C-alpha positions in Angstrom: 22.6 -0.6 98.9 23.1 2.9 97.1 25.3 5.4 99.0 23.9 7.9 100.8 24.8 11.3 99.8 26.5 13.4 102.5 26.9 17.2 101.8 28.2 20.2 103.9 25.8 22.0 106.0 28.1 24.0 108.6 26.0 27.0 109.4 23.4 24.4 110.7 24.8 24.7 114.7 26.9 27.5 116.0 31.0 26.8 115.8 31.7 25.1 119.1 35.2 25.6 120.5 37.3 23.7 122.9 36.2 25.0 126.4 38.0 22.5 129.1 39.0 18.5 130.0 40.2 16.7 132.1 40.5 13.1 133.2 37.7 11.7 135.4 38.3 9.2 138.7 41.6 7.7 139.7 44.3 7.5 137.2 43.7 5.9 134.3 41.8 2.9 135.4 38.4 4.0 135.0 36.8 5.1 132.2 33.4 6.7 131.2 30.1 4.9 130.8 27.9 7.8 130.3 27.7 12.0 130.3 24.5 13.6 130.2 23.5 17.3 130.6 22.0 18.5 134.3 20.5 21.9 134.8 23.8 22.9 137.0 26.1 20.9 134.3 26.7 17.7 134.0 26.7 13.9 135.1 29.2 11.5 134.5 28.6 7.6 135.4 32.0 5.6 135.3 33.4 1.9 135.5 34.1 2.3 139.1 30.5 2.5 140.4 30.2 6.1 140.5 28.5 9.2 139.2 30.2 12.4 139.0 27.9 15.4 139.4 30.2 18.5 137.4 29.3 22.1 136.9 29.1 23.4 133.7 32.7 23.2 132.5 33.9 21.7 135.8 37.4 19.6 135.8 36.2 18.5 139.3 33.5 16.8 140.5 31.1 19.3 142.9 29.5 15.6 144.1 30.3 11.9 143.7 27.7 9.6 144.7 28.6 5.6 145.2 26.1 3.3 145.5 25.4 0.5 143.2 27.2 -2.7 143.4 27.8 -3.8 140.1 27.9 -1.5 136.5 26.1 1.4 136.4 24.1 0.5 132.9 22.1 4.2 132.7 21.6 7.5 134.3 19.2 9.5 133.6 18.0 13.5 135.1 14.8 15.1 135.3 14.4 18.0 137.0 16.3 18.4 140.3 16.5 14.2 140.3 18.8 12.1 139.5 18.4 8.5 138.6 20.3 5.5 137.9 20.4 1.7 136.7 22.7 -1.4 137.7 23.6 -4.7 137.1 23.3 -5.1 140.6 19.2 -4.8 139.9 18.4 -1.4 141.3 17.1 1.9 139.9 17.9 4.4 142.5 17.1 8.2 142.3 18.5 11.3 144.3 16.9 14.4 145.3 19.6 16.7 143.7 18.2 19.6 146.0 19.4 17.3 149.1 23.2 16.5 150.5 22.4 12.9 151.2 24.4 10.0 149.8 21.8 7.9 150.4 19.0 7.8 147.3 15.5 8.9 148.2 14.0 5.5 146.3 15.1 2.7 145.3 13.1 0.5 142.6 14.7 -3.3 142.9 14.3 -5.9 139.9 15.3 -9.6 140.2 17.0 -9.2 136.9 20.4 -7.2 135.9 18.6 -3.8 135.1 20.2 -2.3 131.3 17.8 0.3 130.7 14.5 2.8 132.0 12.8 5.3 131.6 9.9 8.1 133.8 7.2 8.2 132.2 6.3 12.2 130.7 4.3 12.4 133.7 6.1 10.7 136.0 3.6 8.1 136.5 5.6 5.0 135.8 9.0 4.3 136.0 9.5 1.3 133.0 12.7 -0.5 132.8 14.2 -3.6 130.5 16.5 -6.5 131.9 18.9 -8.8 131.1 18.2 -12.0 129.3 18.1 -14.2 132.8 19.6 -17.6 133.2 16.0 -18.8 132.7 16.2 -17.0 129.2 13.8 -14.6 130.0 14.1 -10.4 129.0 11.6 -8.4 130.8 10.0 -5.0 130.7 9.2 -4.0 134.8 7.1 -1.4 135.5 7.0 0.4 139.1 5.1 2.8 140.9 7.5 5.9 141.4 5.8 7.1 144.1 7.0 3.8 146.4 9.8 2.2 146.0 9.6 -1.5 146.0 9.4 -4.3 143.4 7.6 -4.0 140.3 3.6 -3.8 140.1 3.7 -5.0 136.1 6.5 -7.3 134.3 5.9 -8.1 130.7 8.1 -11.3 129.7 6.9 -12.2 126.0 7.7 -8.8 123.4 11.7 -9.9 123.6 13.7 -12.7 123.3 17.1 -11.2 124.4 18.2 -8.0 126.5 16.2 -5.1 126.3 18.8 -2.5 125.8 16.8 0.9 125.3 13.5 1.8 127.1 11.8 5.4 125.6 8.8 6.9 127.4 6.8 9.1 124.7 7.8 12.5 125.8 3.8 13.3 124.4 1.8 10.1 126.0 2.6 9.3 129.0 1.1 5.6 128.7 3.5 4.8 125.4 6.7 3.9 125.3 9.5 2.0 123.0 11.9 -0.4 123.4 14.7 -1.6 122.1 16.7 -5.2 122.3 19.9 -7.3 121.2 17.2 -9.4 119.3 16.5 -6.6 116.7 13.6 -5.6 117.8 11.6 -2.3 118.1 8.5 -2.5 119.8 5.9 0.3 120.8 3.3 0.0 123.6 0.3 1.6 125.0 -0.6 0.9 127.9 -3.9 1.7 127.7 -4.3 -1.7 126.9 -4.9 -4.3 129.8 -2.6 -6.6 129.0 0.9 -7.3 127.3 -0.6 -8.9 124.0 -3.0 -5.8 124.1 -0.4 -3.7 124.6 2.4 -4.4 122.2 1.2 -2.5 119.2 3.7 -2.5 116.5 6.6 -4.2 115.8 9.6 -3.4 113.9 12.4 -5.8 112.5 15.8 -4.2 112.4 17.9 -7.3 111.9 20.2 -6.3 113.9 21.3 -5.7 117.9 19.5 -3.1 119.4 22.4 -0.8 121.2 20.2 2.7 121.2 16.9 4.1 119.9 14.9 6.7 120.5 11.6 9.0 119.6 12.1 12.1 117.6 9.7 14.7 115.6 7.3 16.8 116.5 4.8 14.4 117.9 7.4 12.1 118.2 6.1 10.3 115.2 9.8 9.0 114.2 12.1 6.1 115.8 15.7 6.1 115.2 17.8 2.6 115.5 21.1 2.2 115.8 23.2 -1.0 116.6 26.5 -2.3 117.5 26.8 -3.1 114.1 27.5 0.6 113.4 23.9 0.8 111.4 21.3 3.2 111.4 17.8 3.0 110.1 15.1 5.4 111.0 10.7 4.5 111.2 7.5 5.7 111.9 6.5 5.1 115.6 3.9 2.3 113.8 6.7 0.0 112.2 7.1 2.0 108.7 10.9 2.1 107.9 12.1 5.5 106.4 15.5 4.3 105.1 18.4 2.1 106.3 21.8 3.9 106.4 23.1 1.2 106.2 26.8 1.3 108.4 27.3 4.9 109.0 31.4 4.0 108.6 31.1 3.7 105.2 30.0 7.3 104.9 33.4 8.9 105.9 34.6 11.1 102.9 38.0 13.4 102.7 39.1 14.0 105.7 36.2 12.8 108.0 36.1 9.6 109.4 33.9 7.7 111.1 34.6 4.8 113.3 31.5 3.9 115.2 28.2 6.6 116.3 28.4 7.7 119.6 24.5 8.5 119.9 21.5 10.2 117.9 20.0 13.8 119.2 16.7 15.3 118.4 16.6 19.0 119.2 12.9 20.1 119.3 13.7 23.6 118.4 14.9 23.2 115.1 13.2 19.5 114.5 16.1 18.4 113.3 17.4 14.4 114.3 21.4 14.9 114.4 24.1 12.0 114.5 27.2 11.9 116.8 29.9 9.8 115.2 33.7 9.9 116.8 36.6 8.4 115.8 39.1 5.7 118.0 41.1 8.7 118.3 38.5 10.8 119.9 37.2 12.9 117.1 33.6 14.0 117.7 31.6 14.5 114.1 28.2 16.0 114.3 25.8 15.3 111.2 21.9 16.2 110.6 20.3 13.3 109.3 17.4 13.5 106.6 15.4 10.7 105.0 17.4 10.9 102.1 21.0 12.2 102.9 23.2 13.4 105.8 24.4 16.7 106.2 27.8 17.1 107.7 27.8 20.0 110.1 31.3 20.4 112.1 34.3 18.4 113.9 35.0 18.8 117.3 38.4 18.1 118.5 39.9 18.3 122.5 43.1 17.7 122.2 42.6 13.6 124.2 42.5 10.2 122.2 40.1 8.0 123.4 37.1 6.3 121.8 33.7 8.7 123.3 31.3 6.8 125.2 28.7 9.4 126.2 27.8 12.9 124.9 25.0 15.4 125.2 24.6 19.3 124.7 22.4 22.2 125.1 22.2 23.7 122.0 20.1 26.8 123.3 22.9 27.8 125.2 26.0 26.6 123.0 27.7 23.9 125.1 28.3 20.2 124.7 29.7 17.7 127.2 31.8 14.6 126.2 33.6 11.4 127.7 35.5 8.9 127.0 36.7 5.4 127.3 40.1 6.8 128.5 38.7 8.6 131.4 38.3 11.8 130.0 35.7 14.3 130.4 35.7 17.4 127.3 33.9 20.7 127.3 33.2 22.8 124.7 31.1 25.9 124.0 30.3 28.9 121.0 32.3 31.1 123.2 35.8 31.6 121.7 37.2 33.5 124.6 36.8 30.2 127.0 39.0 28.5 124.2 41.8 30.8 125.9 41.5 29.5 129.0 41.0 25.8 128.8 42.1 23.5 131.0 44.3 20.2 130.0 45.8 18.2 132.1 49.0 16.7 131.7 48.3 13.0 131.5 45.6 10.8 132.4 47.4 7.5 133.5 48.0 4.5 132.0 45.4 3.4 129.6 43.6 0.1 130.2 45.4 -2.4 127.5 42.7 -3.2 124.8 40.5 -0.3 125.1 41.7 1.1 122.0 41.1 -1.6 119.8 37.3 -1.6 119.4 34.6 0.2 121.2 33.7 -1.4 124.6 29.8 -2.8 124.7 28.3 -1.8 128.4 26.0 -5.3 127.8 
């Protein structure tokens, strides 16, 4: 495989400056699984089976939710609703306008739920499960208006953990799944059964850790693996490019140890790769079909592998969470950099966390 060229393009995004950072949870024994933006700031899931809600640039949570009895595998926000899935076999939904600690709806599965999404029109909740003791990995469907058990189950499309579910943002009856079996599957639920609903299958030949739609019509799909590879496909399973191991893209003083995630910006119609180092640096790159463009490095003064990242490009801010239990904020405002809140210590770290990237599934 020929080396993918990486050029410099610092003007593609505004410069982001460190704005705040703080430890999450109690001491150094809590690490962060995911950090996502909300309408008011950010939501952060942790190894303590908690979800913390922060206001913009906050160093203390304004609300902490603890409901699940096992690992929180994914969190999502849709308008004023917070959704979470867990290895305890549940997907829970909270109305953030209410102060109750109890979820307003709970959807149950017989297996650990690793991934989920809500359709664009909120008419269908789709979840992917861990391979169970009967060697079955399921895609399950719930009616979001009624809590309880799945209304439909697909059992034949994947042969291992279903690590990713993404509903098509433009087509409420279509969705994408990714699995550790290496397959990307696209479905059309206007068809009556699983065989007919399964439209296209792409074999990435690598365990899919994250995937998602991109493009103005969601006509493309990216897939990253736990081997730190990145591929681009059409939604009809035609491969566009295989970047291979992105750790080989580092050059000069830019080191890439892993992919944090990819983010599509609909405003600029660009796909970005967020990469990280074992020391906690974040690198932003624009992903093209034939090349990548390096934009900037985000440093926040705290070590630890970055596990979660999100941003709001229109307002000019970003947030990230590290395995070391640190939450960091950046802003396009230089004034915020002069009032950075940084803790003196995050407490003792768990042994071995910095030796390799933690895999949640």
